[in-house]
C-alpha positions in Angstrom: -80.6 41.4 3.2 -80.9 37.9 1.9 -78.4 35.5 3.5 -78.4 33.1 0.5 -76.4 35.7 -1.3 -73.4 35.2 1.0 -73.6 31.4 0.9 -70.2 29.8 0.1 -70.3 28.4 -3.4 -68.2 25.4 -4.2 -65.1 26.4 -6.2 -64.9 24.8 -9.7 -61.8 24.2 -11.7 -62.5 25.1 -15.4 -60.7 22.5 -17.5 -61.5 23.7 -21.0 -59.2 26.8 -20.9 -56.4 24.5 -19.5 -56.8 22.1 -22.5 -56.6 25.1 -24.9 -53.4 26.3 -23.3 -51.9 22.8 -23.4 -52.7 22.3 -27.1 -51.2 25.7 -27.9 -48.0 24.7 -26.0 -47.9 21.4 -27.8 -48.2 23.0 -31.2 -45.6 25.7 -30.3 -43.0 23.1 -29.2 -43.6 20.9 -32.3 -43.0 23.9 -34.6 -39.9 25.0 -32.7 -38.5 21.4 -32.7 -39.0 21.0 -36.5 -37.1 24.2 -37.1 -34.2 23.0 -35.0 -33.5 20.0 -37.2 -30.6 21.1 -39.4 -30.7 20.5 -43.1 -27.7 18.5 -44.3 -26.0 20.6 -46.9 -23.1 23.0 -47.6 -23.5 26.7 -47.6 -23.0 27.8 -51.2 -23.9 30.7 -53.5 -26.2 29.0 -56.1 -26.5 30.5 -59.6 -29.9 32.1 -60.4 -32.3 31.0 -63.1 -35.6 32.6 -64.2 -36.9 29.2 -65.3 -36.2 27.4 -61.9 -38.9 25.2 -60.6 -39.4 23.2 -57.4 -38.2 19.7 -58.0 -39.5 16.7 -56.0 -37.2 15.9 -53.1 -34.1 14.3 -54.7 -32.6 11.0 -53.6 -29.1 12.3 -53.8 -27.9 15.9 -53.6 -24.4 16.3 -54.9 -22.6 19.5 -53.8 -19.8 20.9 -56.0 -17.8 23.5 -54.1 -15.9 26.4 -55.7 -12.6 24.5 -55.7 -14.1 21.4 -57.4 -14.6 19.3 -54.2 -17.5 16.9 -54.5 -19.5 16.3 -51.4 -22.5 14.1 -50.7 -24.0 14.2 -47.2 -20.8 15.9 -45.8 -18.6 13.2 -47.3 -15.9 14.2 -49.8 -16.0 11.8 -52.8 -14.1 11.2 -56.0 -16.0 10.8 -59.3 -15.4 7.0 -59.2 -16.8 6.8 -55.6 -19.8 8.8 -56.9 -20.4 6.4 -59.7 -20.1 3.4 -57.4 -22.6 5.0 -54.9 -25.1 5.5 -57.7 -24.7 1.9 -59.0 -25.1 0.6 -55.5 -28.6 2.3 -55.3 -30.1 -0.7 -57.0 -32.0 0.9 -59.8 -29.9 3.7 -61.3 -32.6 4.3 -64.0 -34.9 5.5 -61.2 -32.2 7.3 -59.1 -32.8 11.1 -58.8 -29.7 13.2 -58.6 -29.7 17.0 -58.0 -26.4 18.8 -58.5 -25.9 21.9 -56.4 -22.8 23.6 -57.8 -21.3 26.8 -56.5 -21.8 29.6 -59.1 -18.0 30.3 -59.0 -17.0 26.7 -59.6 -15.7 25.8 -63.1 -18.1 24.2 -65.5 -15.6 21.3 -65.8 -16.3 20.3 -62.1 -20.0 20.3 -62.9 -19.5 18.0 -66.0 -17.4 15.6 -63.9 -20.4 14.9 -61.7 -22.7 14.5 -64.7 -20.2 12.1 -66.3 -20.0 10.1 -63.0 -23.8 9.9 -63.0 -24.0 8.9 -66.7 -21.4 6.1 -66.1 -23.9 4.7 -63.5 -26.8 5.0 -66.1 -28.5 7.7 -64.0 -30.7 9.8 -66.4 -32.7 11.8 -63.9 -30.3 14.7 -63.2 -31.6 18.0 -61.8 -29.6 21.2 -61.3 -30.1 23.3 -58.1 -30.7 27.0 -58.7 -32.1 29.9 -56.9 -35.2 31.7 -58.4 -34.5 35.2 -59.5 -36.0 37.6 -56.9 -39.0 39.4 -58.3 -38.0 43.0 -58.9 -40.3 46.0 -58.5 
C-alpha cells in the first residue's frame, strides 16, 4: 500500500460558491425590500375600460372617493386648494394630472376636479381605469 495516499492534504476553502450564495441573498433582499415600500394611494374600485392604456407616471394622482372627498397624497383638499396646488407647480401647462375616481362616485365630483385643473391651466389630464379582464 502506498503511504502517499494517506498523506494529509491541506484543507481549502472554496470561495466561489460562497460568493454565489451571497449574491443570491443580496438580490433576494433587494426584491423583498422593494415590495415592502407601500404605494401612496386610496383603495378604490376603479371603473373598467376596454381602451385603457398604461400612462406615463403622473405628477399628481387625484383620488375622488365615493362620497366626493378629494384626496392627494392622503391629504383631503377642496377644489380651490387643488387649483392652488396645480398653480404652485410652476408650469401648469406641463403638469400631468391623473384622476382616480371611485366607480360609484357621482360624475359631478369628477367634473369638479377637472374644473379645478382647468382653472389652473392644466391640460394634461388622464383618467385612471382598470383594463377589462380578458375573458375566455
